[in-house]
N, C-alpha and C positions, 0 to 999 in steps of 0.2 A: 585913451584907451577905447579900442574899436567897439567892444561889447557895449559899453555905456553910450557910445555914439549911436549905434544901432538901435539900442532900446528907447532913447530919446526921440529918435525919428518915428519909430513905430508907435509910441505913445501919442505923439501929435497926429499921426495919420489916422489912427483908431479914433481919436477924439473927433476929427473932422468927419469920419465916416459915420460916427454915431449921430451926427446932426442930421443925416438924411435916411438912415436905415435903423430901425429899432430891433431889438431882440424879439419882440412880438412878430415882426415881419419875418424874420429868420425862422422863427417857430412855425410859421405858416408854410414857408418853403420846405422846411423839414418834412412837415406832414404831407406835403405833395411830392415828395421824392419817389421816383420810380426806378430806383436802382437796387442791385443786390448788395447788401453788406456782407463783406468777407472778413474773417477773423484774422487780423495781422499778428496776434500772439500765437495762434495755432500754426500759422504758416512758418513762424520761425522755430516752432518746437518739432517740425516734421524731420524725419530721419531717413527719408527716401533718396537723399543725394549727399554726396560727400560734404557739403557745406551750404548752409542757407545764406544767401546774399540778398541784402536790401540794396538794390541798384538805384542810383540817384540821378534824376532828371534835372540837371543844373546848367545853366548858361553861363553864370559868372560867380565870382566870390570876391570878398574884399581883398584877400591876400593875392590872388592871382589875376584879378581883373577878369576880361572876357576869356572864358575857357573854350567855349565851342562857338566858332564863327558862323559855321553852317548849322545853326540851331533849329531842329525840327522836333519839338516835343513829342509828337505822336510817333514819328519813325523811331526815335531813340527809345521810347517806351515798349513799342512793339518788338524791337531788337532785343530788349532785355528779356521780354516774355519768351521769345525764341531761344534765348541764351539760358533759359531755365533759372531766372532770378526767382526768389521765393516771395518777394514783395517789392514795391516800389516807393521810393521817397521822392516827392515833388516839391521843389522850392517854390513858394508863393510870395516871398518877401521882394518887393519891387526895385527898392532902391539900391541895395548893395548886391543882390544876387540876380536882379533883373527877371525875378519870377512873377507869376501872377496867378490868381484863382482860376481863371479860365484855363490854363494848362491843366491843372488838376482834374477839372470837371471833364474836359474832353479826353483825357487819358482814361479816366474811370469809366467812361462810355465806350472805350475801344478795347481796353485790356483786362483779362480775367485774372487779376492779381490784387491783393489788398494794396491800398495806397495810403501812404503816410503823408499828412501835411507838414512839411518842413518849414517852420516859421518861427519867430520870436513871439511867444504867446505870453501876453503880460495882462490880459483883460479877459473875463468871461465871455464877453461879445465875440472874441475870436474863436472860442470853442463851439458856440452855436453856428458861427460862420463856417468852421470846418465841417461840421455835419451838413449844413445847408449846400455846400459845394461838392459834396460827395465823398469826403474823406472817410476812411475806415479807422483811421488812427491819427493821433497828434503827437507832437514833440513837446514836452515841457523840460526847460532847462533850469536846474536847481539854482545855478549862478544868477538867473534873471529873476527868482522869486523868493519871497520869504517862505519859511517852513509852512506856515499858516496858509499862504496862497497856494503853495503846491498841493496841500491836502484838500483844499476846497475845489481846486481845479481838477484834481484827480476824480474827486467824487462827482462833480459835474459831468466829466467825461463819461464815467461809468453809467450815469443816468441816461446820457445820450447814446449809449452803446458804442463808444469809441474807445479803442485800446489806446494806451498811452506809453510812449517811449520816454523815460525819464533819464535826461542826459546829466552825467556827473563828470567831475574832472579830478576830485581828490577824495581822501578818506572822510572827511567831514561831510562832504556832499552825498557820498554813498550811504552814510549813516542817516542823513536826513531823508534821503529817498526811500529807505527801508522803513523808517518810523512813519512816514507817510502812507505806507501800503503799496508802494510801486511793485508791479509784477514784471515789468519789462525794463531793465536797467541798462543803459547805454554808457560806456566809458569812452569819452572823446580823447583821443590822443593828442588833439590840438589844444593847446593853451590859448583861450579865448581872449586873453589880454595882449599876449605877445605873438600868438599865431605860430609859435614853435611847435613841432611835432615829434612825438617819441612814443614807439610801441611800448616802452618800458612802463608808460602809465598803466596800460591794460594789464601787464604782467603783475604790476604792484598791487592793483585794486581787485584783481580776480579773486583772491582768497578771501575777501570781505563780503562776497556776494554769495548767499546760499544757493546750492545747486538747484533747488526747486524754483528759483527765479530764472527768468530768461535773460541771459547775458548777451549784450550786443557790443562788439568792439567797433569803434567809429574813428574815421579819418587816418591819413597816412598809410593807407594800404595800397600798394601799387604793384608788388611783384609776387611771384610764386613763393619766394622766400618769406615774404611778410605773412602770407597766408599759412604757410608751414609753421611759422613761430607762434601765430595765434592759435592755430589748431591744437597745438600742445597745451594750451590752457583749458581745453574742453569747453570752448565757447558754443553757444547756440546759433549765432550769426555774426556777420560783419556788414557794415554800411560802407559801400564804396561808391565815390562820386567821380572825381576828376580823372582817375586812370581808365575808367571805362567811357566816360563821356568824349574824352580826347582820342580814343582809340580809332583807328581807320575802320576797324570793323568791331563795334561794341559787343556784338553777339559772340564772336570768336574770343574776344578778350575776356569776357564774362565767363565763358565755359573753361577757358585755360585756368582762371583763378579758381572756379569751383572745383575743378578736378586736380588741383594742385596736391 
């Protein structure tokens, strides 16, 4: 199961990292930050465009391998900004997605949009690290955490003024996310165990999420028809990666989807 493999890999990598960097060190880096925090949540609630898109800066994935051969994270991020993305998602997981923390820090310094750190967070250390590298928000995956861990990590993120996209895949996970106090709930249309994708997951789970919460549809979104199908659910935002990263002109592709 690929999710379990990724989590085991991250656990080892974080344990190694904690041998050389302490949370105290990260707290000092956070105190020295000289960047403007932007609200990820508020960006997804705006109603000044047809659709709010979280555009993803992603080089590779476990299911597709290398997605973008001519990968330039800054050029991609800037094209998304020109294409009217509401926010950015930056992959920082190095082994399976070929991401890194430096991509996020450099993008945050060049682009005036809220930035989500997209990673597999399984340790409080990573939450402090996310803040220290300049993230405005983090991803917490219900399938990767116990209900207690989810609640603790949400509280810690709030203390650090980080918004949290809580990712769910089924009815039970939505219930756990709501009980933990999640304000931004993502529904991933990709099964993290099989990697099969279906927009029916968003359609099925939408009714379980209160309208006062921010609803984000994730994965499997490639065409204008996909966007129209999701818009009918009265969603707040979509997270799109592969279809815009692979586009010959990411800016134009993004605008095509936004204006669907």
